[in-house]
N, C-alpha and C positions, 0 to 999 in steps of 0.2 A: 287669241292665244296668249297665256300668261307669260311673264317674263322667264319664269323657270323652265317652261316648256320650250323656250328658244335656246336654252343651254343644253348642249350634248352632254351625254352621261360622262364622257372623258374628252380631254383635249387630244385631238387626232393630228399630229404636225404636218402629215401629207395634205390634209384638207384645208389647213389653214395658212402655212407659211407663204406659199406662193401668192396667195390672194392678198395677204397682209402687205407683202413686200411690194407687189404691183400698186397697191394702194398708196404707200409711202412715196414711191417714185412719181406716180400720176400727180400727187399733190405738191411735188417739188421739195419736200422736206429736207432732202440731202443737198440742196442747191442754195448756199449762202451768197449774198450780195455784199459788196463793200458798203458798209453802213458807219458813218461818222458817230452814230450814237451808240454803237456796240464795239467791244474789244474783240479783235480777230484771234481766232485760234486754229492753227493750222498744223495739219500732219501730211506729209507726202508719204504715200505707200512705197515700201521697198518693192520696186517693180518686179514681179514675177516674170520668168522666162516665157516666151511664147510657145516654147516646147514644153512648158510646164503642165503637170497635172497635179491638182490640189493634194498636198500631202499633211501629216500632222504638224510639221513645222509651219507651213503657211496657215494652217487652221489656228494654231496658237498665237502666231503673230499678228494675224488680222483680227482675232478675237480681242486681243489686248488693245489694238488700235481703236477698234470699234467702241469699246467700253469707254475709253477717254474722250472719243469724240462725241458719243451720245451723252456723257456726262456733262461736258462743256456746252453742248448744244441746249440741254435743259437749263443749265445755269445762266443762259442768255447771251452766250458768246456767239459771234458769227463764225461757227465752227465749219472749217473746210477740210475735208479728207480728200486729197486730190489723188486719183488712182491712175494706173498705167501699165504698160508692159515693157519689158527689155528684150532688145533683138537677139541677144545671147549668141554672139557670132560663132564661137566654136561649137557649141551644142547644135545649133540650129543648122549650120552647114554640115555638120556630121549627119544629122537626121536626114537632110534632103539628098545628100551624096549616098547614103545608104537606100533610100527610096529609089533613086535613079539606078542604083546598081541592080536593084531586084527587077527593073524594067529593062536591063541591058544597056543603059545609057552612061556614057563616060563623061564625066565633068570636063575634062580638057577638050574632048571632041565637040562637046555642046558649045564651049566657049563662055567667056565672062558674061556677055549680054544675055545669052539664052539661059544661062544658069540663073542670073538675077531675076529673069522674068519668072521662072519656075519658083523661085525662093519667096517672091512677093505673093504668087498664087498660093503657095503653101501657107504663108502667114495669113492670108485672108480666109483660108479654110480652117486652120487649126489654132491661129493665134489668139481667138477670142474665147476659147474653151475655158481657160482658167478664170476668166472674167466672170462667166456664167456661174462657175462653181463658187466663187467668192460671194456672189449675190445668193446663193443657196445657203450660205453661212450666215447671212444677215448683215453683210457688210454694207454700212450706210455711206459709201463713197458718193461724191459728186460726179455721176458718169457723164454729165454734160461736158466736163472738163478733162476727160480721159485722154492720156497722152501716150506715145509710143516713142521710143528712143530714136527711132529712124524717121519720125514724121518731119514735115518741112521745116517747122519752126525749131525743133531740137537739132536737126542737121545743120541749120543756119548758125545756131549757138556753138556747136561743135567746131565748125570752121573758124568762126569768130575767135574762140579761145586758143586754137591751134596757132593762128596767125598772130595773135597778140603774144602768146608765149614765144614764138619763134622771133618775133621782132625785138623782144627783150632778152634774147639769148638763153631762154629758158627751155628751148626745144632745140635739139641739135641731131644730126645724123653722124654716126661714127661707128668703127669697127670695135666690137667689145664681146666679151663671153656673155652669152646669153642662155637662158634655160629653154632647151628645145625638146618638144614633145614629138617623138618619131612616130607616133601613131595619128595624132592630130595634124602633124606636119606643118607646126607653126611654133614661133617663139611664144613663151608665156612669161608673165612678170614673176618676180620673187614671191608676191603674195599668192600667186596661183600654184605654188608649189607646196605640197602637203609633205611634211618631214615625219618619219616614224622610225624607231630603232628596228634594225633587222640583223638576223645572224648573217654575217658574212665571212671573208676569210682574209687574212694576211699572207701575201706571197712573197717570201724573202728571196731576192734575185742578186745575182753576182754580175757586176759589169767590169769586164777585164780593162786595165789601163792600156792605152795604144802602144806605149813603148815596151810593153811586156814586162814591166818591173813589179806588177801586182795587180790589186783589183780593188774595187769599192762594193760594199754590200749595202743593200737598201731594200725597203719593203713598200709594197703597194697593194690596194684593194682591187685594182682594175688593170691587170697585167695587159690587156688588149690595148690600152692607150699607149704603151711603150712604143707602139710603132710611130707615134708622133712626137717622141722625145727629141729635144734639140738641145739639151744640156742636162748636167748633173750639178746639183748645188750643194755646198757646205757652208756652215757659218764661218765668217772671217776670223773669229777669234778661237775657232777650235783647233788647238794645237796638234790634234791627231792628223789633221789634213791640210795643214797650211802649206806644206811642201808640194801639194798637189795642185793647188789653185793655179789655173792658166794652163794646165796640162790638157790632154785629151783622154776620153775613154771610148771603148768600143761598144756600141749599142748591140746588144745580142740579137741573133736572128737576121740582122740586116747588113751587118758589116760596116754601117755608118760610123764615122768618129764624131763624137760631140764634145764640146768644151766642159771643163770643170770650172764652175764659177762660184764665187763667194757672195752671199747674200744673207742679211740679217733676218729674213723671213724664216729661215732654217732654225728649228728648235734642236739645239745640239744635245739636249737631255732626252730626246725621244728617240727610241730605237737606236740606229747606228749614227744618227746625226747626218745622214746623207739622204737627199731626196731627188727623185727624178723630176725633170721640168718639161712639161708638156703644155706649152703656151696655148694651143688651139683648143684644148680640151679641159681646162681647169682655171677658173677666174684668179686664184692666187698666183699660179704659174703664169698666167698672162701678164700680171703685173711685174713678176720677176723678169719675164722676157722683155718687157718694155724697158726696164732698167739696165739690161745687158744687151740690148740690140739684137736679141735673138730672133731667128726666123721662126715663123709659125707654120706648122704643118698639120693640116687637117686630114684625118686619116678615115673619116666616117662619111657616109651618105646621109640624106635627110631621113632615111627611114632605118637608121642605126645599123647599116651593113658596112663592112670595110671596104674603102675605095681603092682606086688604083695606086694611092700612095702606100697602101699596106702590102704591096709586093704579092708573095704567094698567098696571103690571106685574104686577097681581094674577092669580094662577093659573099664573104661569110657573115652571118648574122654576128653581133658583137659578143654574144654569149657563147655561139659556137667557136668563134675566134679565140675567146679566152681559154676555152678547153684545149684547143689545138696548140695555142702558144705555150701553155703550161706543159703540155705533153713534150713539145719540141724542146723547151728550156730544160726539162728533166733530162732528156736524151743528151743533151750536150754538157750536163753536169753544171748548169748555172741556176737550177732551182734548188736553193738551200733547204727550204722547209715551207710547210703551209700550217698556219695556225688559225684557229677559230677566232672570230673578232666580230664583236657587236659594233655597229656603226649607224650613223644617221643617213637614211636614204631618202631622197626627194622624188616625189611622184606627181604626175600631172593631176590637178584637183578634179579634172573633168573625167579622165578615162583610166587613171591610176597606173599609166604606164611610168617606168622609171625614167626621169628626166635626164637628158644628156647635155652637160655643158658643151657649148658649141661657139666657135668664133664665127661673128656674123656682122654685116653692116645692117644696122637698124636705127630706128628713130627713138630717141630718149627724152625724158623730161628731166632737167636738171633739178634735183629735189631739195638740197640743202637751203637755198634761199626761200623755197616755198614751205618747208617744214618748220622753220624757225618761228614765223609768226602764228603758225597753227598749234605749236607746243605752248607758246605764250598765251593764246586765246583760252586754253584749257587750264593753264596754271593760275590764271587770273580770274577764272571762274565765270568767264562769258559762255562757255559751254560746259555744262557739268555732267558726269556719268552717274547713272543710278543702276547699280550700286557703285560707290565711289572707287572701289578697290579695282575696277576695270580701267581706270585711268593709268595704272602701272603698265598694262598691256600696251595701251596708246602710247605712252611716253616711251616705252622700250623699243617699240617698232620705229616711231618718228625720229628718235635720237640716234638711231643706228641705221638710217634709211640709205639705201643706194639709188643712184639714179634709175628711174622707171622705164623699162623698156616698153614702148606703146605701140610698136608696129607689129602687125600680125599677118601671117602669109595666107590670107584667107580673102574671098570675094565677097562674102556677106557681112556688111558692116560699112562704117563711113570711110570712105577711101581718102587716104591721106592727100590733102590739098598741096601737093608739090609736083612739079613738072621738071623734066630734064630735056635740055637742048640737044638734039642729036647731032647738031653741027659742032659746038663747042664745049659740051658738057656741063654747062652752067645749071645750077639747081635753082628753081624759082618757087617760092611758097607765096600763095596768093588766094584770097577769097573766092575769086572766079578764074576761070581758065585764061591765061594770057594769050594774046594774038601772036606775039612775037617775042624772041628772046631779048631782054634788055642789054645784053653784052654784044650779041653779033646780029641781032635783028632777024634771026632765021625763024621761019614759022613752023619748022620741023620739031615739035614738042611732043614728049610722051609723058603721060601721068604716071606717078609712082603706082605700081600694081598692088601694094600692101594696103591693109585697112587698119583702123586703130582699134586697140584694145577696147573691149566692151566697157571696161571700168572707166574709161576716159569720158564717155558720154554720161555714164551713170553718175560720175562725180558732179556733174553739172545739174542733177536732177532737181534739187530744191529750188533753183532760181531759174533754170531753163524753161521748166513746166509752167511757170508763171509769166512766161513772155520775154524774158531776158534774152537778147541784149536790148530789145525795145523797152522803153519805159511805160509799161502798161498799168492800167487801173489795179489790176490783180497783184502785180508785183510790188507796187507802192503800198497796198493795203495788207497783203497776206505775208509779205516777207519782211523779215526773217521769218522761218516757220517756228513752231513751238516745241514740238517733241519729235524725235526719231526713235521709232521702236523696231528693234532688231536683235537678232541672236548674237552672242558673244563671238561666234565663229567668223564674223565678217567685219570685225572692228578695223583691221588694216586693209581688207579688200576694199571697203566702201566708206565706212564712216570717216576714216583719216583723210581719204582723198576728197570726200565732200567738203571737209572743214578747210583744207588748204585751198581748194579751188574756189570756194565761196569767198574766202578772204581776199585771194587775189583778184577775183573779178568783180566783187561787190563791195569790198571793204567791210564786210559784216559777217559773222558767223552764220552758218545756214540754220542753226536751231539752238535753242538755250539748254536743252536736256537731250541726252541720249539714254533712253530707257532700255537696259540690257535685260534679256530673258534667257533662260537656258534652252535646252534641247529636249524633245520628247523621246524617251527611251522605252524599251519594252518592259514587260513586267519583272524580267530578270535583270533589268538595269543595262542592257546592251543597246548600242546605237541601232536605230532601224535602218536595215538596208536591204537591197534586193538579193545579195549574195547569202544573207543569213535566212531570208525569206519570213522575216518577223515584222515586216511593215503592216500597219493597219490603215486601210482605206478610210479616210473621215467622210467620203461620200456615201460609203456603206453603212457607216454609223448614223449619218443623217437620215438615210432611207429608213433605217430600223428603229432609231429613237428619236429623230428630230434634231434641228439645229440647236435649240436650247439646251438639250440634255449634253450634248456634245461640248458646247461653249461652257457649261457648268462644270464639267469634268476637267476641262483643260485649265481653268482658272482656280478652282476651289483647292485650297491647300498649297498653292505655289507661292514661291518668294522670288523677288527680282534676282536674275543672274544663276539661279539654281536649276539644275535639270530635274526633270520629273519622270516617274514611271507611269505608263498608261496601263490601267487595269480595267477589264470589263465591268467588275462589279461596281466602279466609280460611276460609269455611264448609267448603269441601271439605277443607282441612287439618284442620278440627275432625273431620270424619268420618274422615279417615286416621288420626287420632290414637286414635280409638275402635277402629278395626280393628287397629291396632298393639297396643293394650292387650288386645284380645280374643283375638289370637293368641298373645300372652304368657300370658294365662290357660290357653289350651288347651295350650299347651306345658307349663307348670308341672303342671296336673292329669294330663296324659298321663304325666308322669314321676313321679308320686306312687305310694307303695305303700299298700294298704289299712291304715287304722288304725295309721299309724306314730306312735310316741311320740317327740317330740322333747325331752322333759324333761332327758335326760341329755346333750344337747349342751352342751358348755362352751367357753370361750375357746381351750383348747389344741387343739380340733378344727378351728379356722377356718383355711383356707387364705389366703394373701395376698389374692387376689380377694375372699374373703369379708369379711375385715376391711376392705378398701377401700370396697366397696359399703355395708357397715353404717355405717362411720364417715362416709361421704358422706351417708348417710340421716339421721344425727343432726344434721349441720349444716343439712340441709334442712329438718328439723322446727323448728329454732330460727329459722331465717331466715324461713320462711313464717309462722310465728307472729308474729314481729316485723312482717313486711310487713302482714299483715291488721289488726293493732293500730294501724298507722300509715295505714290505708286504701289501701295500695298494692296493690290487688287485682290490677292488671295485671302488676305485677312478680312477685307471689306465683305466679300461674297460669303465667307464663313459666318459672319455676324448676322448678315441678312437672313441666311438660311436658318440659322438657330432661332432668330426671332420670330420668323414665319411659322416654322415647323413646331418649335417647342412653345414659345410664349403665346402666339396666336392661336394656332389650331389645337394644341394639346390641352392648354391651360384656359385661354380666355373664352373660346367658343364653348367649352364645357361649363364654365362659370356663368355664361350668359343664358343658358338654355332655360333655367327656371323663369327668369324675367320675360323671355320671349313667349312663354305659355300664357302670361297675363294679357289677354286681349284687351286692346284699348287703354292700357295703363301708361303712366308716365315712364315707369321702369322699363316697359317694353320698348318705347320709343327711344329712350336714352340708349338702350342696348344696341338697338338698330343703328343709331348714329355712330357710336364708337366702333361697331363691327365695319360699317362702311368706310369711316375716316382712317381706321388703322390699316385696313387691307389695302385701301387706295394709295396711301402713302408708302406703305411697305412694298408694293409692286412698282411704285415710281423709283424707289431706291434700287429695285431689282432691275428695272428696265434695261440699263446699260449692258447688263450681263446676260439677260435672258429676254431678248426683245419681243419675241413672237408671242409667247404666252402671256407676258405682261400686257401686251397690246390687247390680246383677246379678253382678258379679265377686265382691263380698264373700260373697253367698249361696253361690256356687259354691266358694269357697275354705272357708268356714265354714257348712256346711249347717245346723248345729244352733244357730247363733248368731241373736240378735235383729238388728233393723236396724242397719245401719251408721250411721244418722242419729242413734242414741242410744248408739253405741260412744263410748268415751273418746278425746278428741282426743290424737293421738300427742305424747309428751313426749320430749325428748332423754334418752337413757340413757347414763349415763357408762361402764358397763361394755362399750359398744359403740363408744366413741370410741378410734380407733387412728390417731393422727396420723402416726406414722412410716410404717406400712404404706400409709396413704392417699397419702403423699407419694411412696413408692417405686412404687406402681402408677400414679399419675398421670404419673410421669417415664417409666415404661415405655410408658404409652399414647401419650405424645408422639413416642416413638420409632417406634411402629407407625404413628401418623398420618403422620409424615414419610416412612416407607417407602411407604406406600399412595399419598402424593401423587406421590411419585416414579414409581411404577409407573403410576399413572393418566395422568400428563403424557406418558409414553412409550408409552402404550397397551399395557402388558404384560398378558397374560391372567393371571387368578388361578392357573391351573394352572402356570404356569410358575415354578419355583423359583430363587432366586438366593442368592448368598453375601452376607454383611453383615460389614463391618469397622466396629467402633466404637472411637472414640479419645476418652479421657477421662482427665484427670490426676486426677479425684476418685475415691478408692477405693470410697466409698459408691456412687457411680454405676455404676461398673464391677461391684460386686457385684449391684446391682439388675437390670442387664442379664443377668448370669449366671444370676441366679435366675428370670428371665423368659424363658428360652430357649423353653420350651414354647409360650408365647403367641406369640413371634416366629415359631416355625415354623407354628402353626395360623392365626394371624390376619394375618401379614404375608408369608407365602410365603417364608421364609428356610430354607434347607437346611444352611447352614454359618455359624459365627459366630466372628469373630476379634476379641478384645478387647485394645487396645493402650493404652499410656500415651502414646506418641509416634507421629507420623505417619511410620511407616517402611514400606516396601515397598508402598505404595499404588499402583495403576495410575494413570498420568496421566489416563487417560480415565474413571476411575471417577466416577460421579455422587455429588455431595456434598450434604448437607443438615445444618443445625443443629438441635439440640434442647437443652433446658435442662440444662447439665452437661457438654456434649460434641459431637461431631461424628460423623456416620455416613456410610459410603461403600458404594456399590453398583457392583461392576465392571460396566461397560456390557455386556460380552460375556455376562454371566450374564442380562441382561435381554432381549435382543433377539438374532435371528438376523443377525449382522453382514453376511453376504454378500447376503442378502435385502433388508436395509434399504439397503445401499449401491446396489443395483440400483434399487430403487425411487426413491431420492433422485435418482439420474442421470436417470431418465426425468422425474421432476417438474422437474428443473433444465432439461431440454430444452424441456418445455412453457413454463416461465416464460421461457426465453430467446425463444421464438417470440412469446409475448405481448407481451413488452417491445419486440420488433423491430416488431410490428404497430402498437403504440400510439405508439412513437417516429415511425414513418412517417406516421401519421395527423396527429399534432401538427406534423409538419415540412411538412405540405401546407397552403399558404397559402390555398387555396381552401376548405378545410374550416374553418380557424380564423377566416377572416373572414366566412364565409356561415352557419356552423351557429349556432344560438342559444348564447348564452353558457353556459347551463346544461348543454348537451351538450358543450361544448368543455371546461368545468370538470370534468365527470364523467371525461373521458378523461385530463386532468391528475392526477386523483386516482387513477386506475387505475395511472398510470405510477409514482407515488409507491409505492402499495401493492405492485405487482409487484417494484419495485426492492428494496424492504424484504424481501419473501418470498424473492427470489432471493439476497439476501445471507445470510439466516438459513439457507437451504437449503445454500448453499456452505460456510458455518461448520460446519453439522452433517455435511456430507459429509466435510470435512477431519478432523473428530473421529473420525468412524467408520472412515475409512481409517487413522488412527493407531492406533485400537483394534485393527483387523485385523492391523496390523503387529506390535503387541505380542503378540497371540495367536500369530501364526506363530513369533515368536522364541522364545515360552515352549515351544512345541512342539518346536523344534529344540534 
């Protein structure tokens, strides 16, 4: 069987991708070893949730990482892409609880141990699904090093960090206002609250003074929280209210008296300058309460219903309570007015439920001492952001950071390593369960029920996955890692926490670069979401078009940090690109001779077109390498695409065909050499972006070679740099493009030949055109060539076009049959004259213009303008053709 018979007519992704990927894995190409002779290059994957299903965000994020890791692997680095998954405590527990509910099983009745047994079983069944999906994308991760945030090693690292921070007084337990999700039934950190502007209301209320001497007016957006008010506050320097400081007000609907306190927190310029103070339900009010020793009164249950402290409103949902309270206030004459008001509302990032500020005992990380060195590391350039503008987001969050609430009221996750003595109440933090209380020696100890925030373990990911706290060989060689690739929406969720955690635990930043990308939006620019129903399943795209086409679509035209729109025609262009390359491969292989040795080909054998394509390739290699080093991945793939499609397939292959027909000639052999060399190196540049088709093409071109992914990254070769020939060929191509444009505009069929007159005062340009006659004949349909210094003897009706270095002229009579075109234009003019007459008559009819809808009348006016313009052009063209016909007859005579 010949080599061409072994190549299918088209590249079918379904038939190749699985086999190619399995071969890569089998040969261990993804698994680097610490090698003192190689420089390490490490990326840790942002671990997807075990609940996850591959979506477009994952596809983009992992495509970018794979491009970088494949690029560095080919450059000779010991390139490690370390994969893994995140336990995702809130999302996973919610998923398991819902599955149990459908089975009629209650979480509390099952108990903690029974629930965790089910959770681990669920993880084993579904947790690896997204890993399999990442493999379908072509991700060249080292799966032998795969980690899970709750595996044994990472769990030990989590305990170690917790204890170390606690021993340094950087973790503490205290009563604070936290963000509470009433649906997930757990606290969440500030970073897990998503804020958005919403339409709300300002309720203006009146609080009577206890002595009956007057009242205070104030406003609130949440009247239901007034049930927990324990004071009213004014500014100490506000002369309007100084006489009331220290007096009592009556809390409406409850009859309770509450003090009037003075605090600088109050903005006397806003509203009436009076605010209600609810220490158990507002973080600012909580601080005011501490300063004035106010009681805290929690009036809500965990699921956001009014509790027993709410009196007659107990049992009502918070929003139902709001309606009833407003109604009752109005009935008592204490509701002054309601105004529309836009304000920032925080919601749980997992379930979108509006977050409730809630006073609670929780575990916190003391952030200021950890944030300061992390800010300095970025300021000093130890870690840089690409694009740099995202440093502002990082600094803004870190410089205004509050202590991090890390405890969660969940069972799935890392349980907090703290125990409480049932006898004396002592709290003990320990790496292992203590046998007895160090204070009273009681053995009656109870472990804290809460688990740690998922992001606590994720923050340790860059070093815990490499074996920390043990001093492993991987940790010593691959850490710090090189680049973190992530979307801009988790800079504060994850990136900032990794930086301060790594600096605190290892003394080194976790990575030198944070490469930020945007998010994938739909064709209309909207964020993809389940509620809009505009999500696109990348797995469906892979099934239909293949992983390479999807990867091409995700990267082509993108820029760091910018969102992009996903459009169906883009992925079809990716598939077309694959077909184009596959056809080029078949052409090359079909024109190769068996066992041809190219070692004797030298520079003197190269034709002009060979020198041009080889020289252009050297520029491409240098530019693509520079683009990748600067994380300009979208620019790099655009250049590779343009080179392969345009320069190689559309130009060079066409140029090589004549020599390939010369059986046994030196020219044929040289053309074969250049075809193979250029295609081979072009697909090496392409490989990080489109790994499957590039591997398949490589194996057909080099059947005895190892995988393309461990081939050497192409370097510019000075012996193949031919700037003069490159300029000459580029100039000639401009001439051919200009001729093609004229022929296309006039509708001249490819079979019709024409003469060409070239005018140039530059001797070098004239020589280039002379040398390129063969290409003008074959690629531009030129059958005669006249090269001139001056514009003499050029037909007045010749079509002119400019090109760098001169002008070209195509006699009109050579391009078209003048008599036929004149007759056609006369008929066209007759039709246009009739249409103009019809529209003019219609617009002159007053009944039409006065009675017809304005849109209809305007449409006729637009037609009149359009037909008039078309008629003018047709007339000008007809006069030009009549002049050309006259010249033609004169030449004959």
